[in-house]
C-alpha positions, 0 to 999 in steps of 0.5 A, a space after each residue: 271286265 271285273 277285278 278284285 283288289 286284295 286290300 284287307 291285309 294288316 300291313 305288318 311289315 310296314 309298321 309303324 306307318 300301318 299303325 294308323 292307316 291301312 297298307 292300301 292308303 300308304 302313299 307312293 309317288 303322291 298317290 296311295 297304293 290303292 289309287 295306283 292299282 285302281 287306276 291301272 286296272 281301269 286303264 286296262 279295261 277292268 272297270 268293275 272292281 271289288 275290294 276286300 277290307 279289314 284293317 282300318 276298313 273305314 279309312 278305305 271306305 272314306 277314301 273311296 267316297 272322297 274319290 267318288 269311286 274314281 267314276 267306276 263301279 266299285 264294291 266292297 267285300 267286308 272282312 271286318 269281322 274276320 280276315 279271310 286270307 287270300 283264298 277265303 277272300 276270293 271265295 267270299 267275293 264269288 257273288 260279284 263274279 256272276 257273268 261267267 267271265 274270267 276275272 283278275 286278282 291284284 294285290 294292292 301292294 304290287 306296282 308294275 307295268 304289266 300288260 294286264 289285258 294281255 294276261 287276261 287274253 292269254 288266260 282266255 285262250 287257254 284251258 287254265 282255271 287259273 293263270 299266274 303272272 310269274 317272273 324269273 327272279 331271285 327269292 327263297 320260295 318258288 312255284 314249280 312248273 313243267 315244260 308246258 307251264 303247268 303248276 306242279 308244286 312249290 319249293 322253299 330253297 332255304 329249308 328244302 321243303 317241297 309241296 306238291 300233289 304229285 310227290 315224289 317229283 324231281 324238282 330239278 326238272 321243273 322250272 322255278 318261277 316267282 309269283 307276281 301277286 297278279 292272276 286271272 281266274 275262271 269262275 269255275 274255280 269256285 266249284 273246286 273251292 266248295 270244300 275249302 273252309 271260310 279262311 284259307 290262302 289261295 296259294 295253298 289252294 293252287 298247290 293242293 289242287 294242281 293235280 285236279 285243275 290246270 293252273 298255268 303260268 305266264 312268264 314275263 321277265 320284261 315286266 318291271 314290278 315291285 312288292 311294296 311290302 316293307 319299309 325299305 321298298 318305299 323308296 324303290 317304289 318311288 324310283 320305279 314309278 318315276 322310271 315308268 313315268 319317264 318311259 311313258 312320256 317318251 315319244 
């Protein structure tokens, strides 16, 4: 199985750490974020991986060389000339996903105990073009799903802004879910990206295309997950890793 790791971001919220290293190489629990994600993907069967790079790209390349790619087939999607955002990053890496099989997308700053293989199988057993792992957690920005777990739009609860190709919609009748940064895509998605520019956010694509293609959500509130995007999340990430390790060590 194949996967893509988003590791090209500037890591602005983790400054000043990311002034000298990319977010992907920020250490948590004695390992870099990138190593945590690479090894988790491999353990769940995603042994072919592509990683996009931009900010301090050479340091990521050196790290992978030092680790001998962790014994995996790892390729690089080079965005040093221009950061392509999440949607553009996926589109640029289309050549890698040439086996007509679904593939996984994983943010480098997400640590979790999510069962990625189960998410993959759920996608394969559906007719979704994309399947997003979601949770019921408190945030200001929610994806909106109908009773069949199909994406219908997005809402910012602080501003009241709603985005949806189905407008007008009754947001009170839709289920509010928080995106996890983990999703499974079918290669058919590239056909629908053809008219999109080189650079675009994947969430804008999902919301704007929700009336044309089926984008589903898989709810799992039992998943323990943290977005290591801010300085104050580093200690929480250490605690989560320790908790997950403890639960793994139990007989």
